[in-house]
Structures are given as C-alpha cells and as structure tokens.
C-alpha positions as CSV (number, residue, x, y, z in Angstrom):
1,T,110.8,153.0,-14.0
2,N,110.0,153.8,-17.6
3,G,110.1,157.6,-17.1
4,P,109.9,160.5,-14.6
5,Y,106.0,160.6,-14.3
6,T,104.0,161.4,-11.2
7,F,102.5,157.9,-11.4
8,W,105.8,156.6,-10.1
9,T,105.6,158.7,-6.9
10,F,103.0,156.2,-5.6
11,A,105.1,153.2,-6.5
12,H,108.1,154.8,-4.7
13,A,106.0,155.2,-1.6
14,G,105.2,151.4,-1.7
15,C,108.9,150.7,-2.1
16,L,109.8,152.8,1.0
17,V,107.3,150.9,3.1
18,A,108.7,147.5,1.9
19,E,112.2,148.8,2.5
20,K,111.4,149.5,6.1
21,E,109.3,146.4,6.7
22,L,111.9,144.0,5.1
23,G,115.1,145.7,6.2
24,V,116.4,146.1,2.6
25,K,117.8,149.0,0.6
26,V,115.9,150.1,-2.5
27,E,117.3,152.3,-5.2
28,F,114.5,154.0,-7.1
29,L,115.5,155.3,-10.5
30,R,113.5,157.2,-13.1
31,P,114.9,157.7,-16.6
32,P,114.6,161.5,-16.9
33,N,113.7,161.4,-20.7
34,A,112.0,158.0,-20.8
35,Q,114.7,156.7,-23.1
36,L,115.8,153.1,-23.6
37,E,119.5,154.1,-23.3
38,E,118.9,155.7,-19.9
39,Q,117.2,152.6,-18.6
40,K,120.0,150.3,-19.8
41,R,122.6,152.7,-18.2
42,F,120.8,152.6,-14.9
43,I,120.7,148.8,-15.0
44,E,124.4,148.5,-15.9
45,T,125.4,150.9,-13.1
46,M,123.3,148.9,-10.6
47,L,124.8,145.6,-11.7
48,A,128.3,147.1,-11.3
49,K,127.4,148.2,-7.8
50,G,126.5,144.6,-6.9
51,V,122.8,144.8,-6.3
52,D,121.0,141.6,-5.4
53,G,117.9,142.0,-7.6
54,I,116.3,144.4,-10.2
55,A,112.8,145.4,-11.1
56,I,112.0,147.1,-14.3
57,S,109.1,148.7,-16.1
58,V,110.5,148.0,-19.6
59,I,110.5,150.7,-22.2
60,D,111.2,148.7,-25.3
61,P,110.9,144.9,-24.7
62,D,111.9,143.7,-28.2
63,N,115.1,145.6,-28.2
64,M,115.8,145.2,-24.5
65,T,115.3,141.4,-24.2
66,P,118.9,140.2,-25.1
67,F,120.3,142.8,-22.6
68,L,117.7,141.8,-19.9
69,N,118.6,138.1,-20.4
70,E,122.3,138.9,-19.7
71,A,121.3,140.7,-16.5
72,A,118.9,137.9,-15.5
73,A,121.8,135.5,-15.6
74,K,123.5,137.5,-12.8
75,V,120.6,138.5,-10.5
76,P,116.9,137.8,-10.1
77,I,114.9,140.2,-12.3
78,V,111.2,140.9,-12.4
79,M,109.1,143.3,-14.5
80,F,106.4,145.6,-13.1
81,D,103.8,147.7,-14.9
82,S,105.2,146.9,-18.4
83,D,106.5,143.5,-19.2
84,A,109.2,141.9,-21.5
85,P,107.4,138.6,-21.9
86,K,110.0,136.9,-24.1
87,S,112.8,137.6,-21.6
88,N,114.1,135.4,-18.8
89,R,112.4,137.5,-16.1
90,A,111.2,135.6,-13.0
91,A,107.8,137.3,-12.9
92,Y,105.7,140.2,-14.2
93,L,103.9,142.2,-11.5
94,G,100.9,144.3,-12.3
95,I,97.6,144.2,-14.0
96,S,96.8,142.4,-17.2
97,N,97.2,145.4,-19.5
98,Y,95.2,143.6,-22.2
99,A,92.3,143.2,-19.7
100,A,92.6,146.9,-18.8
101,G,92.3,147.7,-22.5
102,R,89.2,145.6,-22.8
103,M,87.8,147.6,-19.9
104,A,88.6,150.8,-21.7
105,G,86.9,149.5,-24.8
106,K,83.7,148.9,-22.7
107,A,84.0,152.5,-21.5
108,I,84.1,153.7,-25.1
109,K,81.0,151.7,-25.9
110,E,79.2,153.2,-23.0
111,Q,80.1,156.7,-24.0
112,L,79.5,156.3,-27.7
113,P,76.7,153.6,-27.8
114,D,75.8,154.5,-31.4
115,G,79.4,154.4,-32.6
116,G,81.8,157.3,-33.3
117,K,85.3,158.4,-34.1
118,F,88.1,158.3,-31.5
119,I,91.8,158.9,-31.0
120,I,94.3,156.9,-28.8
121,A,97.1,158.9,-27.2
122,V,100.1,157.1,-25.6
123,G,103.9,157.6,-25.1
124,R,105.2,154.8,-27.2
125,L,104.0,151.7,-29.0
126,D,107.2,149.7,-28.3
127,A,106.2,149.4,-24.6
128,Q,104.3,146.2,-23.8
129,N,101.7,147.9,-21.6
130,A,100.8,150.3,-24.5
131,V,100.6,147.5,-27.0
132,E,98.3,145.4,-24.8
133,R,96.0,148.3,-23.8
134,R,95.6,149.5,-27.3
135,Q,94.9,145.9,-28.6
136,G,92.4,145.3,-25.8
137,I,90.5,148.4,-26.9
138,I,90.4,147.3,-30.5
139,D,89.5,143.7,-29.7
140,E,86.7,144.8,-27.4
141,L,85.2,147.1,-30.0
142,Q,85.6,144.6,-32.8
143,G,83.8,142.0,-30.7
144,K,86.7,139.5,-30.7
145,P,86.9,136.6,-28.2
146,Y,88.6,137.5,-24.9
147,A,92.2,136.4,-24.6
148,D,93.3,135.9,-21.0
149,Q,97.0,136.0,-22.0
150,Y,97.5,138.6,-24.7
151,P,98.8,136.6,-27.7
152,G,101.1,139.3,-29.0
153,Q,99.4,140.0,-32.4
154,M,99.2,143.7,-32.7
155,T,96.9,145.6,-35.0
156,P,99.5,147.8,-36.9
157,A,99.5,151.5,-36.0
158,G,97.8,153.5,-38.7
159,P,94.9,155.7,-39.5
160,N,91.2,154.7,-39.9
161,I,91.0,151.3,-38.2
162,Q,87.4,150.2,-38.3
163,C,86.3,148.7,-34.9
164,G,82.7,147.7,-35.5
165,K,80.6,150.9,-35.1
166,W,83.6,152.8,-34.0
167,L,86.5,154.2,-36.1
168,L,90.0,154.6,-34.6
169,L,91.1,157.6,-36.5
170,D,94.7,157.5,-35.3
171,T,97.1,156.4,-32.5
172,R,99.2,159.4,-31.5
173,T,102.6,158.7,-29.8
174,D,104.8,161.3,-28.1
175,G,108.0,159.4,-27.2
176,G,107.4,160.1,-23.5
177,D,107.4,163.8,-24.0
178,E,104.5,165.5,-22.1
179,S,104.7,168.8,-24.2
180,H,104.6,166.7,-27.4
181,A,101.5,164.9,-26.0
182,K,99.7,168.2,-25.7
183,A,100.8,169.2,-29.2
184,N,99.4,165.9,-30.5
185,A,96.1,166.5,-28.8
186,E,95.9,170.0,-30.2
187,D,96.6,168.8,-33.7
188,A,94.0,166.0,-33.5
189,L,91.3,168.5,-32.4
190,V,92.1,170.7,-35.4
191,K,92.6,167.9,-37.9
192,Y,89.4,165.9,-36.9
193,P,86.6,168.4,-36.3
194,D,84.1,165.5,-36.1
195,L,86.2,163.7,-33.4
196,N,83.9,162.2,-30.7
197,L,86.3,160.8,-28.1
198,M,90.0,160.8,-27.0
199,I,91.5,158.2,-24.7
200,G,95.0,158.5,-23.0
201,L,96.7,155.3,-22.2
202,W,99.6,156.6,-20.0
203,S,99.2,158.7,-16.8
204,Y,100.2,162.0,-18.4
205,S,98.4,161.4,-21.7
206,T,94.9,162.5,-20.5
207,P,96.1,165.7,-18.6
208,A,97.6,166.7,-22.0
209,I,94.3,166.0,-23.7
210,I,92.4,168.0,-21.1
211,T,94.7,171.0,-21.5
212,A,94.4,170.9,-25.3
213,A,90.6,170.5,-25.2
214,K,90.3,173.4,-22.7
215,D,92.5,175.7,-24.9
216,A,90.3,174.8,-27.9
217,G,87.1,175.4,-26.1
218,K,86.0,171.8,-26.5
219,L,85.9,170.6,-22.8
220,G,82.6,168.9,-22.4
221,K,82.1,168.7,-26.2
222,I,84.2,165.6,-26.8
223,K,84.3,162.5,-24.5
224,I,87.5,161.9,-22.6
225,I,88.6,158.6,-21.0
226,A,91.8,158.2,-19.0
227,F,94.2,155.7,-17.4
228,D,95.6,156.3,-13.9
229,E,94.8,158.8,-11.3
230,E,96.4,162.2,-12.0
231,D,94.8,165.0,-9.9
232,V,93.6,166.8,-13.0
233,V,91.9,163.6,-14.2
234,L,90.1,163.0,-10.9
235,Q,89.0,166.7,-10.9
236,G,87.8,166.3,-14.5
237,I,85.7,163.4,-13.4
238,K,84.2,165.5,-10.5
239,D,83.6,168.3,-12.9
240,G,81.9,166.1,-15.5
241,F,84.2,166.5,-18.5
242,V,86.2,163.2,-18.0
243,A,84.0,160.2,-18.4
244,G,86.2,157.9,-16.3
245,T,89.6,156.4,-15.7
246,I,91.0,152.9,-15.5
247,V,93.1,152.9,-12.4
248,Q,96.1,150.7,-11.4
249,N,97.6,150.4,-8.0
250,P,101.1,151.8,-8.3
251,Y,101.7,151.9,-4.5
252,E,101.1,148.2,-4.4
253,Y,103.3,147.7,-7.5
254,G,106.2,149.1,-5.5
255,R,105.5,147.3,-2.3
256,T,104.8,143.9,-3.8
257,T,107.7,144.1,-6.3
258,V,110.2,144.5,-3.5
259,E,108.5,141.8,-1.5
260,V,108.7,139.3,-4.4
261,L,112.3,140.3,-5.2
262,V,113.5,139.7,-1.6
263,K,111.9,136.2,-1.6
264,L,113.6,135.4,-4.9
265,I,117.0,136.6,-3.6
266,K,116.5,134.5,-0.4
267,K,115.4,131.5,-2.6
268,E,112.1,131.4,-0.8
269,D,108.7,130.7,-2.4
270,A,107.6,134.0,-3.9
271,G,104.1,132.8,-4.9
272,I,104.7,133.2,-8.6
273,P,102.1,131.3,-10.7
274,A,102.9,129.2,-13.8
275,N,102.0,132.1,-16.1
276,K,104.5,134.3,-14.3
277,L,101.8,137.0,-13.7
278,V,101.7,138.3,-10.1
279,D,98.3,140.0,-10.3
280,V,98.0,143.4,-8.6
281,P,94.3,144.1,-9.1
C-alpha cells in the first residue's frame, strides 16, 4: 500500500477473501511512514522471496517508474488506488481519480453556489491519485471540458488559484503524516479567517480537518467535504457538519486486484481493457 492508513484495512479484508477463494498466498504490506524508500524495500524483498506477482498503490510514480519497469520485467505488476501510468504495469485497478475529483468539484459548487474560498488538504502531490483528484476539482470549477483519461497536465501547486467564482487559497500537503495534517488544518483556519470550505483528498485528511475545526470552535461554520469512509467522517455527515464524502470501494480493490493478478500469473484473460483501467466503481 502507500501507507498505514485505516483505509487499507478494508482492502486487506478483500485480499483475505480472494486468498481463500483462489487458493493463493497474499502478503499485505503497509509502509509505516508512507515513504518511497519503504515501498521500494518491500518490493525488493518480495522479488527476492520469489513472489509470482505484485500489486502497488504507488507513492511517487515519476521517481518510481524506472524501478517499477525493472520489477515488471520479472513478474506481472498491477497498480491499484494510485497509478504509475508511464510504467509497464499490466493494469490499473480502481476509480478514475480524475472523475472523482470532478465529482468533488460538483460538491463544492453545491455547498458554495455563490462562490467562495477553499483549501485542499492531501498527503502528497507526487502521488497520481492526489494529482488527478486535485486537477479534477480545479477543472470542474473552471468549467473545462471533461477528460475521460486525465491528460497529465497539472495546475502547479501554489496559492490563490482562481477557479471561476471559487478561489483555491492553497493546497496543503503533509507527507503522509497525520499529525502534520492536523497542524496544517489548524494553521489554515488561523491564516484564512474568511475561509469557507476545506476538502480532504486522502482518507485521514478530513478527520484531521474535523479535529482542527472542532478545537477552533468552527465546526458547522465552515463547509467540509471528504474522501473515503473514516468513522469520524460518517459520523460528521450524520451530525451535519460534514457535507459529504466521495467513497471508493477498498474492499473490492483488494479482492479484484488479487483476482486479476492470479489470472495474469496463469496467463489467462484477466479482462483488462485497452486503456488498462479496470474500473472498480
């Protein structure tokens, strides 16, 4: 995986079901500090052990691609959740993160119909899922044509990006550190007293926003939009201070990924389309 987050507990459950159904052995590894070096070390260790296939939620696709291509020359490799589209992977399994970003942009429009100022919070902007979600939000708010396959042109990170009636004040990254995510949210609430909305792009991002807003006495005073289904986010929706969340299906990520890998290893038809996206709605 790309880190130790609760999100991956559901994916692991899917792997365990596939493991039992297909009679295979799955090693499920979570980089404890969400670092590129940890991910590479896990992969090197697994290749040395003689695994038959590998699935990866890639942390830093640009820097990982040469390494991934070396691994892909030895065993079938697929990406799930976060892609490395320029690598020689056999498939990417998951949602279109760009489409999910467009969905999040629509949610911002619904919450701030007259425009407003917002902050994006995410772990890193060298992960493909973060890039595509952020770009989907910006493109939706700027009214750009819809791209089925995200073309890879990223609006540079920086302050005060005008998106039609909406102003993206900043994109705050935390390097995968949940305590840093909370500190970022706290700082944003102080720095931007006229902030209208915060959106968290990774599973732990919005719980950090919620905690910071609660400590600052601003729960219910600013709009909050989430990704994924952390318990505190779902409770926030019930309680009315989280507007909504864009939810993936991590359980099915785990199950389907193992199923596709096993078919690739056995040289069977894995049902991979021409664009290499195995959609998990």
